[in-house]
DOKEKOL-870815 format. One record per atom (N, C-alpha, C): residue in one letter; x, y, z; atom name; residue number from 1. Coordinates in steps of 0.1 Angstrom, whole numbers, plus 2048, in hexadecimal, padded with zeros to 3 digits. Atoms other than C-alpha are relative to their C-alpha. Layout:
residues N
<site><r>A</r><X>X</X><Y>Y</Y><Z>Z</Z><a>CA</a><k>NUM</k></site>
...
//
This chain:
residues 72
<site><r>M</r><X>80B</X><Y>808</Y><Z>805</Z><a>N</a><k>1</k></site>
<site><r>M</r><X>371</X><Y>590</Y><Z>A8A</Z><a>CA</a><k>1</k></site>
<site><r>M</r><X>7F9</X><Y>7F9</Y><Z>80C</Z><a>C</a><k>1</k></site>
<site><r>E</r><X>805</X><Y>807</Y><Z>7F5</Z><a>N</a><k>2</k></site>
<site><r>E</r><X>36C</X><Y>57C</Y><Z>AAA</Z><a>CA</a><k>2</k></site>
<site><r>E</r><X>7F9</X><Y>80B</Y><Z>80A</Z><a>C</a><k>2</k></site>
<site><r>E</r><X>806</X><Y>7F6</Y><Z>7F8</Z><a>N</a><k>3</k></site>
<site><r>E</r><X>364</X><Y>59D</Y><Z>ABD</Z><a>CA</a><k>3</k></site>
<site><r>E</r><X>7F3</X><Y>804</Y><Z>7FA</Z><a>C</a><k>3</k></site>
<site><r>V</r><X>80D</X><Y>7FD</Y><Z>806</Z><a>N</a><k>4</k></site>
<site><r>V</r><X>349</X><Y>5A5</Y><Z>AA4</Z><a>CA</a><k>4</k></site>
<site><r>V</r><X>7F6</X><Y>7F5</Y><Z>802</Z><a>C</a><k>4</k></site>
<site><r>R</r><X>809</X><Y>80C</Y><Z>7FD</Z><a>N</a><k>5</k></site>
<site><r>R</r><X>33A</X><Y>582</Y><Z>AA8</Z><a>CA</a><k>5</k></site>
<site><r>R</r><X>7FB</X><Y>801</Y><Z>80E</Z><a>C</a><k>5</k></site>
<site><r>G</r><X>804</X><Y>7FF</Y><Z>7F2</Z><a>N</a><k>6</k></site>
<site><r>G</r><X>339</X><Y>587</Y><Z>ACD</Z><a>CA</a><k>6</k></site>
<site><r>G</r><X>7F6</X><Y>80B</Y><Z>802</Z><a>C</a><k>6</k></site>
<site><r>L</r><X>809</X><Y>7F5</Y><Z>7FF</Z><a>N</a><k>7</k></site>
<site><r>L</r><X>328</X><Y>5A8</Y><Z>AC9</Z><a>CA</a><k>7</k></site>
<site><r>L</r><X>7F2</X><Y>7FC</Y><Z>7FB</Z><a>C</a><k>7</k></site>
<site><r>Y</r><X>80D</X><Y>804</Y><Z>806</Z><a>N</a><k>8</k></site>
<site><r>Y</r><X>30D</X><Y>599</Y><Z>AB3</Z><a>CA</a><k>8</k></site>
<site><r>Y</r><X>7F9</X><Y>7F5</Y><Z>809</Z><a>C</a><k>8</k></site>
<site><r>I</r><X>806</X><Y>80A</Y><Z>7F6</Z><a>N</a><k>9</k></site>
<site><r>I</r><X>308</X><Y>57C</Y><Z>ACC</Z><a>CA</a><k>9</k></site>
<site><r>I</r><X>7FA</X><Y>808</Y><Z>80C</Z><a>C</a><k>9</k></site>
<site><r>A</r><X>805</X><Y>7F9</Y><Z>7F5</Z><a>N</a><k>10</k></site>
<site><r>A</r><X>304</X><Y>595</Y><Z>AE8</Z><a>CA</a><k>10</k></site>
<site><r>A</r><X>7F4</X><Y>808</Y><Z>7FC</Z><a>C</a><k>10</k></site>
<site><r>L</r><X>80C</X><Y>7F8</Y><Z>804</Z><a>N</a><k>11</k></site>
<site><r>L</r><X>2EC</X><Y>5AB</Y><Z>AD4</Z><a>CA</a><k>11</k></site>
<site><r>L</r><X>7F4</X><Y>7F7</Y><Z>7FE</Z><a>C</a><k>11</k></site>
<site><r>G</r><X>80B</X><Y>80A</Y><Z>801</Z><a>N</a><k>12</k></site>
<site><r>G</r><X>2D7</X><Y>58C</Y><Z>ACC</Z><a>CA</a><k>12</k></site>
<site><r>G</r><X>7F9</X><Y>7FC</Y><Z>80C</Z><a>C</a><k>12</k></site>
<site><r>K</r><X>805</X><Y>804</Y><Z>7F3</Z><a>N</a><k>13</k></site>
<site><r>K</r><X>2D2</X><Y>586</Y><Z>AF0</Z><a>CA</a><k>13</k></site>
<site><r>K</r><X>7F8</X><Y>80C</Y><Z>807</Z><a>C</a><k>13</k></site>
<site><r>L</r><X>807</X><Y>7F4</Y><Z>7FA</Z><a>N</a><k>14</k></site>
<site><r>L</r><X>2C4</X><Y>5A9</Y><Z>AF7</Z><a>CA</a><k>14</k></site>
<site><r>L</r><X>7F1</X><Y>800</Y><Z>7FC</Z><a>C</a><k>14</k></site>
<site><r>K</r><X>80E</X><Y>7FE</Y><Z>804</Z><a>N</a><k>15</k></site>
<site><r>K</r><X>29F</X><Y>5B1</Y><Z>AF8</Z><a>CA</a><k>15</k></site>
<site><r>K</r><X>7FF</X><Y>80A</Y><Z>7F5</Z><a>C</a><k>15</k></site>
<site><r>P</r><X>801</X><Y>7F8</Y><Z>80C</Z><a>N</a><k>16</k></site>
<site><r>P</r><X>293</X><Y>5C3</Y><Z>AD9</Z><a>CA</a><k>16</k></site>
<site><r>P</r><X>803</X><Y>80F</Y><Z>802</Z><a>C</a><k>16</k></site>
<site><r>S</r><X>7FE</X><Y>7F2</Y><Z>7FE</Z><a>N</a><k>17</k></site>
<site><r>S</r><X>292</X><Y>5E6</Y><Z>AE7</Z><a>CA</a><k>17</k></site>
<site><r>S</r><X>80F</X><Y>804</Y><Z>802</Z><a>C</a><k>17</k></site>
<site><r>Y</r><X>7F2</X><Y>7FE</Y><Z>7FE</Z><a>N</a><k>18</k></site>
<site><r>Y</r><X>2B6</X><Y>5E3</Y><Z>AF3</Z><a>CA</a><k>18</k></site>
<site><r>Y</r><X>808</X><Y>7FF</Y><Z>7F3</Z><a>C</a><k>18</k></site>
<site><r>R</r><X>7F9</X><Y>802</Y><Z>80D</Z><a>N</a><k>19</k></site>
<site><r>R</r><X>2C2</X><Y>5D5</Y><Z>AD2</Z><a>CA</a><k>19</k></site>
<site><r>R</r><X>7FE</X><Y>80B</Y><Z>7F6</Z><a>C</a><k>19</k></site>
<site><r>E</r><X>803</X><Y>7F5</Y><Z>809</Z><a>N</a><k>20</k></site>
<site><r>E</r><X>2B0</X><Y>5F0</Y><Z>ABE</Z><a>CA</a><k>20</k></site>
<site><r>E</r><X>808</X><Y>80D</Y><Z>803</Z><a>C</a><k>20</k></site>
<site><r>V</r><X>7F9</X><Y>7F3</Y><Z>7FD</Z><a>N</a><k>21</k></site>
<site><r>V</r><X>2BF</X><Y>60D</Y><Z>AD1</Z><a>CA</a><k>21</k></site>
<site><r>V</r><X>80F</X><Y>7FF</Y><Z>7FE</Z><a>C</a><k>21</k></site>
<site><r>I</r><X>7F2</X><Y>801</Y><Z>803</Z><a>N</a><k>22</k></site>
<site><r>I</r><X>2E2</X><Y>5FF</Y><Z>ACF</Z><a>CA</a><k>22</k></site>
<site><r>I</r><X>803</X><Y>800</Y><Z>7F1</Z><a>C</a><k>22</k></site>
<site><r>I</r><X>7FE</X><Y>800</Y><Z>80F</Z><a>N</a><k>23</k></site>
<site><r>I</r><X>2DF</X><Y>5F9</Y><Z>AAA</Z><a>CA</a><k>23</k></site>
<site><r>I</r><X>7FF</X><Y>80E</Y><Z>7FB</Z><a>C</a><k>23</k></site>
<site><r>W</r><X>801</X><Y>7F3</Y><Z>805</Z><a>N</a><k>24</k></site>
<site><r>W</r><X>2D2</X><Y>61C</Y><Z>AA3</Z><a>CA</a><k>24</k></site>
<site><r>W</r><X>80B</X><Y>80A</Y><Z>805</Z><a>C</a><k>24</k></site>
<site><r>R</r><X>7F6</X><Y>7F6</Y><Z>7FA</Z><a>N</a><k>25</k></site>
<site><r>R</r><X>2EA</X><Y>62F</Y><Z>ABB</Z><a>CA</a><k>25</k></site>
<site><r>R</r><X>80E</X><Y>7FC</Y><Z>7FD</Z><a>C</a><k>25</k></site>
<site><r>K</r><X>7F2</X><Y>804</Y><Z>801</Z><a>N</a><k>26</k></site>
<site><r>K</r><X>30A</X><Y>61A</Y><Z>AB9</Z><a>CA</a><k>26</k></site>
<site><r>K</r><X>804</X><Y>7FB</Y><Z>7F3</Z><a>C</a><k>26</k></site>
<site><r>I</r><X>7FC</X><Y>806</Y><Z>80D</Z><a>N</a><k>27</k></site>
<site><r>I</r><X>309</X><Y>608</Y><Z>A98</Z><a>CA</a><k>27</k></site>
<site><r>I</r><X>7FD</X><Y>80A</Y><Z>7F4</Z><a>C</a><k>27</k></site>
<site><r>E</r><X>804</X><Y>7F6</Y><Z>80A</Z><a>N</a><k>28</k></site>
<site><r>E</r><X>2F6</X><Y>621</Y><Z>A82</Z><a>CA</a><k>28</k></site>
<site><r>E</r><X>804</X><Y>80E</Y><Z>803</Z><a>C</a><k>28</k></site>
<site><r>E</r><X>7FB</X><Y>7F3</Y><Z>7FC</Z><a>N</a><k>29</k></site>
<site><r>E</r><X>304</X><Y>63E</Y><Z>A96</Z><a>CA</a><k>29</k></site>
<site><r>E</r><X>7F6</X><Y>80C</Y><Z>7FF</Z><a>C</a><k>29</k></site>
<site><r>L</r><X>80A</X><Y>7F5</Y><Z>800</Z><a>N</a><k>30</k></site>
<site><r>L</r><X>2E4</X><Y>652</Y><Z>A98</Z><a>CA</a><k>30</k></site>
<site><r>L</r><X>801</X><Y>808</Y><Z>80D</Z><a>C</a><k>30</k></site>
<site><r>S</r><X>800</X><Y>7F8</Y><Z>7F4</Z><a>N</a><k>31</k></site>
<site><r>S</r><X>2E0</X><Y>66E</Y><Z>AB1</Z><a>CA</a><k>31</k></site>
<site><r>S</r><X>7F5</X><Y>7FB</Y><Z>809</Z><a>C</a><k>31</k></site>
<site><r>I</r><X>80B</X><Y>803</Y><Z>7F7</Z><a>N</a><k>32</k></site>
<site><r>I</r><X>2CA</X><Y>66B</Y><Z>ACF</Z><a>CA</a><k>32</k></site>
<site><r>I</r><X>7F3</X><Y>804</Y><Z>7FB</Z><a>C</a><k>32</k></site>
<site><r>K</r><X>80D</X><Y>7FA</Y><Z>805</Z><a>N</a><k>33</k></site>
<site><r>K</r><X>2B0</X><Y>681</Y><Z>ABF</Z><a>CA</a><k>33</k></site>
<site><r>K</r><X>7FB</X><Y>7F7</Y><Z>7F4</Z><a>C</a><k>33</k></site>
<site><r>E</r><X>804</X><Y>809</Y><Z>80B</Z><a>N</a><k>34</k></site>
<site><r>E</r><X>2B0</X><Y>66C</Y><Z>A9F</Z><a>CA</a><k>34</k></site>
<site><r>E</r><X>7FB</X><Y>7F3</Y><Z>804</Z><a>C</a><k>34</k></site>
<site><r>T</r><X>804</X><Y>80D</Y><Z>7FB</Z><a>N</a><k>35</k></site>
<site><r>T</r><X>2AE</X><Y>64C</Y><Z>AB2</Z><a>CA</a><k>35</k></site>
<site><r>T</r><X>7F2</X><Y>801</Y><Z>807</Z><a>C</a><k>35</k></site>
<site><r>A</r><X>80D</X><Y>7FE</Y><Z>7F9</Z><a>N</a><k>36</k></site>
<site><r>A</r><X>291</X><Y>65A</Y><Z>AC7</Z><a>CA</a><k>36</k></site>
<site><r>A</r><X>7F5</X><Y>801</Y><Z>7F6</Z><a>C</a><k>36</k></site>
<site><r>E</r><X>80A</X><Y>7FE</Y><Z>80B</Z><a>N</a><k>37</k></site>
<site><r>E</r><X>27E</X><Y>664</Y><Z>AA7</Z><a>CA</a><k>37</k></site>
<site><r>E</r><X>7FD</X><Y>7F2</Y><Z>7FA</Z><a>C</a><k>37</k></site>
<site><r>I</r><X>802</X><Y>80D</Y><Z>807</Z><a>N</a><k>38</k></site>
<site><r>I</r><X>283</X><Y>641</Y><Z>A97</Z><a>CA</a><k>38</k></site>
<site><r>I</r><X>7F8</X><Y>7F7</Y><Z>809</Z><a>C</a><k>38</k></site>
<site><r>L</r><X>806</X><Y>80A</Y><Z>7F7</Z><a>N</a><k>39</k></site>
<site><r>L</r><X>278</X><Y>62E</Y><Z>AB6</Z><a>CA</a><k>39</k></site>
<site><r>L</r><X>7F3</X><Y>806</Y><Z>807</Z><a>C</a><k>39</k></site>
<site><r>S</r><X>80C</X><Y>7F9</Y><Z>7FA</Z><a>N</a><k>40</k></site>
<site><r>S</r><X>25C</X><Y>647</Y><Z>ABF</Z><a>CA</a><k>40</k></site>
<site><r>S</r><X>801</X><Y>801</Y><Z>810</Z><a>C</a><k>40</k></site>
<site><r>W</r><X>7FE</X><Y>7FF</Y><Z>7F1</Z><a>N</a><k>41</k></site>
<site><r>W</r><X>26C</X><Y>64C</Y><Z>AE2</Z><a>CA</a><k>41</k></site>
<site><r>W</r><X>805</X><Y>80F</Y><Z>802</Z><a>C</a><k>41</k></site>
<site><r>N</r><X>7FA</X><Y>7F3</Y><Z>7FD</Z><a>N</a><k>42</k></site>
<site><r>N</r><X>277</X><Y>66B</Y><Z>AF4</Z><a>CA</a><k>42</k></site>
<site><r>N</r><X>80F</X><Y>7FE</Y><Z>802</Z><a>C</a><k>42</k></site>
<site><r>E</r><X>7F2</X><Y>801</Y><Z>800</Z><a>N</a><k>43</k></site>
<site><r>E</r><X>29C</X><Y>673</Y><Z>AF6</Z><a>CA</a><k>43</k></site>
<site><r>E</r><X>805</X><Y>7FA</Y><Z>80D</Z><a>C</a><k>43</k></site>
<site><r>E</r><X>7FC</X><Y>806</Y><Z>7F3</Z><a>N</a><k>44</k></site>
<site><r>E</r><X>29E</X><Y>66A</Y><Z>B1B</Z><a>CA</a><k>44</k></site>
<site><r>E</r><X>7FF</X><Y>7F1</Y><Z>800</Z><a>C</a><k>44</k></site>
<site><r>K</r><X>802</X><Y>80F</Y><Z>801</Z><a>N</a><k>45</k></site>
<site><r>K</r><X>291</X><Y>647</Y><Z>B14</Z><a>CA</a><k>45</k></site>
<site><r>K</r><X>80B</X><Y>7FA</Y><Z>7F8</Z><a>C</a><k>45</k></site>
<site><r>V</r><X>7F5</X><Y>806</Y><Z>808</Z><a>N</a><k>46</k></site>
<site><r>V</r><X>2AB</X><Y>642</Y><Z>AF9</Z><a>CA</a><k>46</k></site>
<site><r>V</r><X>80D</X><Y>800</Y><Z>808</Z><a>C</a><k>46</k></site>
<site><r>K</r><X>7F4</X><Y>800</Y><Z>7F8</Z><a>N</a><k>47</k></site>
<site><r>K</r><X>2C7</X><Y>64C</Y><Z>B11</Z><a>CA</a><k>47</k></site>
<site><r>K</r><X>7FF</X><Y>7F5</Y><Z>80B</Z><a>C</a><k>47</k></site>
<site><r>N</r><X>801</X><Y>80A</Y><Z>7F6</Z><a>N</a><k>48</k></site>
<site><r>N</r><X>2BA</X><Y>636</Y><Z>B2D</Z><a>CA</a><k>48</k></site>
<site><r>N</r><X>800</X><Y>7F2</Y><Z>7FB</Z><a>C</a><k>48</k></site>
<site><r>T</r><X>800</X><Y>80E</Y><Z>806</Z><a>N</a><k>49</k></site>
<site><r>T</r><X>2B3</X><Y>618</Y><Z>B17</Z><a>CA</a><k>49</k></site>
<site><r>T</r><X>80E</X><Y>7FD</Y><Z>7FB</Z><a>C</a><k>49</k></site>
<site><r>L</r><X>7F2</X><Y>803</Y><Z>805</Z><a>N</a><k>50</k></site>
<site><r>L</r><X>2D6</X><Y>61B</Y><Z>B07</Z><a>CA</a><k>50</k></site>
<site><r>L</r><X>809</X><Y>7FD</Y><Z>80C</Z><a>C</a><k>50</k></site>
<site><r>R</r><X>7F8</X><Y>803</Y><Z>7F4</Z><a>N</a><k>51</k></site>
<site><r>R</r><X>2E6</X><Y>61C</Y><Z>B29</Z><a>CA</a><k>51</k></site>
<site><r>R</r><X>7FE</X><Y>7F2</Y><Z>805</Z><a>C</a><k>51</k></site>
<site><r>R</r><X>804</X><Y>80D</Y><Z>7FB</Z><a>N</a><k>52</k></site>
<site><r>R</r><X>2D3</X><Y>5FD</Y><Z>B34</Z><a>CA</a><k>52</k></site>
<site><r>R</r><X>805</X><Y>7F5</Y><Z>7F6</Z><a>C</a><k>52</k></site>
<site><r>A</r><X>7FD</X><Y>809</Y><Z>80A</Z><a>N</a><k>53</k></site>
<site><r>A</r><X>2D9</X><Y>5EC</Y><Z>B13</Z><a>CA</a><k>53</k></site>
<site><r>A</r><X>810</X><Y>7FD</Y><Z>800</Z><a>C</a><k>53</k></site>
<site><r>N</r><X>7F1</X><Y>802</Y><Z>800</Z><a>N</a><k>54</k></site>
<site><r>N</r><X>2FF</X><Y>5F2</Y><Z>B14</Z><a>CA</a><k>54</k></site>
<site><r>N</r><X>804</X><Y>7F7</Y><Z>80C</Z><a>C</a><k>54</k></site>
<site><r>A</r><X>7FD</X><Y>808</Y><Z>7F4</Z><a>N</a><k>55</k></site>
<site><r>A</r><X>300</X><Y>5E4</Y><Z>B38</Z><a>CA</a><k>55</k></site>
<site><r>A</r><X>7FD</X><Y>7F1</Y><Z>7FD</Z><a>C</a><k>55</k></site>
<site><r>R</r><X>804</X><Y>80E</Y><Z>803</Z><a>N</a><k>56</k></site>
<site><r>R</r><X>2ED</X><Y>5C5</Y><Z>B2D</Z><a>CA</a><k>56</k></site>
<site><r>R</r><X>809</X><Y>7F9</Y><Z>7F5</Z><a>C</a><k>56</k></site>
<site><r>A</r><X>7F7</X><Y>806</Y><Z>80A</Z><a>N</a><k>57</k></site>
<site><r>A</r><X>302</X><Y>5C0</Y><Z>B0E</Z><a>CA</a><k>57</k></site>
<site><r>A</r><X>80D</X><Y>7FC</Y><Z>805</Z><a>C</a><k>57</k></site>
<site><r>K</r><X>7F3</X><Y>803</Y><Z>7FA</Z><a>N</a><k>58</k></site>
<site><r>K</r><X>322</X><Y>5C1</Y><Z>B22</Z><a>CA</a><k>58</k></site>
<site><r>K</r><X>7FE</X><Y>7F3</Y><Z>809</Z><a>C</a><k>58</k></site>
<site><r>T</r><X>803</X><Y>80C</Y><Z>7F8</Z><a>N</a><k>59</k></site>
<site><r>T</r><X>313</X><Y>5A7</Y><Z>B3A</Z><a>CA</a><k>59</k></site>
<site><r>T</r><X>7FF</X><Y>7F4</Y><Z>7F7</Z><a>C</a><k>59</k></site>
<site><r>N</r><X>801</X><Y>80B</Y><Z>80A</Z><a>N</a><k>60</k></site>
<site><r>N</r><X>309</X><Y>591</Y><Z>B1C</Z><a>CA</a><k>60</k></site>
<site><r>N</r><X>80D</X><Y>7FC</Y><Z>7FA</Z><a>C</a><k>60</k></site>
<site><r>R</r><X>7F3</X><Y>803</Y><Z>806</Z><a>N</a><k>61</k></site>
<site><r>R</r><X>32B</X><Y>594</Y><Z>B0C</Z><a>CA</a><k>61</k></site>
<site><r>R</r><X>809</X><Y>7F9</Y><Z>80A</Z><a>C</a><k>61</k></site>
<site><r>Y</r><X>7F8</X><Y>807</Y><Z>7F5</Z><a>N</a><k>62</k></site>
<site><r>Y</r><X>33C</X><Y>58A</Y><Z>B2D</Z><a>CA</a><k>62</k></site>
<site><r>Y</r><X>7FB</X><Y>7F2</Y><Z>801</Z><a>C</a><k>62</k></site>
<site><r>R</r><X>805</X><Y>80D</Y><Z>7FF</Z><a>N</a><k>63</k></site>
<site><r>R</r><X>325</X><Y>56C</Y><Z>B30</Z><a>CA</a><k>63</k></site>
<site><r>R</r><X>803</X><Y>7F7</Y><Z>7F4</Z><a>C</a><k>63</k></site>
<site><r>T</r><X>7FD</X><Y>807</Y><Z>80D</Z><a>N</a><k>64</k></site>
<site><r>T</r><X>32A</X><Y>562</Y><Z>B0B</Z><a>CA</a><k>64</k></site>
<site><r>T</r><X>80E</X><Y>7FD</Y><Z>800</Z><a>C</a><k>64</k></site>
<site><r>K</r><X>7F2</X><Y>803</Y><Z>800</Z><a>N</a><k>65</k></site>
<site><r>K</r><X>34F</X><Y>565</Y><Z>B0F</Z><a>CA</a><k>65</k></site>
<site><r>K</r><X>804</X><Y>7F4</Y><Z>808</Z><a>C</a><k>65</k></site>
<site><r>H</r><X>7FD</X><Y>80B</Y><Z>7F7</Z><a>N</a><k>66</k></site>
<site><r>H</r><X>34F</X><Y>54C</Y><Z>B2B</Z><a>CA</a><k>66</k></site>
<site><r>H</r><X>7F9</X><Y>7F3</Y><Z>7FC</Z><a>C</a><k>66</k></site>
<site><r>I</r><X>807</X><Y>80C</Y><Z>804</Z><a>N</a><k>67</k></site>
<site><r>I</r><X>336</X><Y>534</Y><Z>B1C</Z><a>CA</a><k>67</k></site>
<site><r>I</r><X>807</X><Y>7FB</Y><Z>7F3</Z><a>C</a><k>67</k></site>
<site><r>Y</r><X>7FA</X><Y>804</Y><Z>80D</Z><a>N</a><k>68</k></site>
<site><r>Y</r><X>346</X><Y>535</Y><Z>AF9</Z><a>CA</a><k>68</k></site>
<site><r>Y</r><X>80E</X><Y>807</Y><Z>7FE</Z><a>C</a><k>68</k></site>
<site><r>P</r><X>7F3</X><Y>7FA</Y><Z>800</Z><a>N</a><k>69</k></site>
<site><r>P</r><X>36B</X><Y>53E</Y><Z>AFF</Z><a>CA</a><k>69</k></site>
<site><r>P</r><X>807</X><Y>800</Y><Z>7F3</Z><a>C</a><k>69</k></site>
<site><r>S</r><X>7FA</X><Y>801</Y><Z>80D</Z><a>N</a><k>70</k></site>
<site><r>S</r><X>375</X><Y>533</Y><Z>ADC</Z><a>CA</a><k>70</k></site>
<site><r>S</r><X>7FC</X><Y>80C</Y><Z>7F7</Z><a>C</a><k>70</k></site>
<site><r>H</r><X>805</X><Y>7F5</Y><Z>808</Z><a>N</a><k>71</k></site>
<site><r>H</r><X>361</X><Y>551</Y><Z>ACE</Z><a>CA</a><k>71</k></site>
<site><r>H</r><X>809</X><Y>80C</Y><Z>802</Z><a>C</a><k>71</k></site>
<site><r>Y</r><X>7F9</X><Y>7F3</Y><Z>7FD</Z><a>N</a><k>72</k></site>
<site><r>Y</r><X>37A</X><Y>56A</Y><Z>ADD</Z><a>CA</a><k>72</k></site>
<site><r>Y</r><X>80F</X><Y>7FD</Y><Z>7FF</Z><a>C</a><k>72</k></site>
//
């Protein structure tokens, strides 16, 4: 439960395009092609944005963990 809360805190700190691609790819489990169609992006943009979003989310989760240690 605390892990999920941390994930949502980290997602909330992402810019909208990063949040969208993580939700479609990782939470809704859509393919790269499906995600590209929904977002009106090409597949390469989905891949690159997801890579950047994952890196930023990890950084945000690390920062959140140290700012709010009781959440983990």
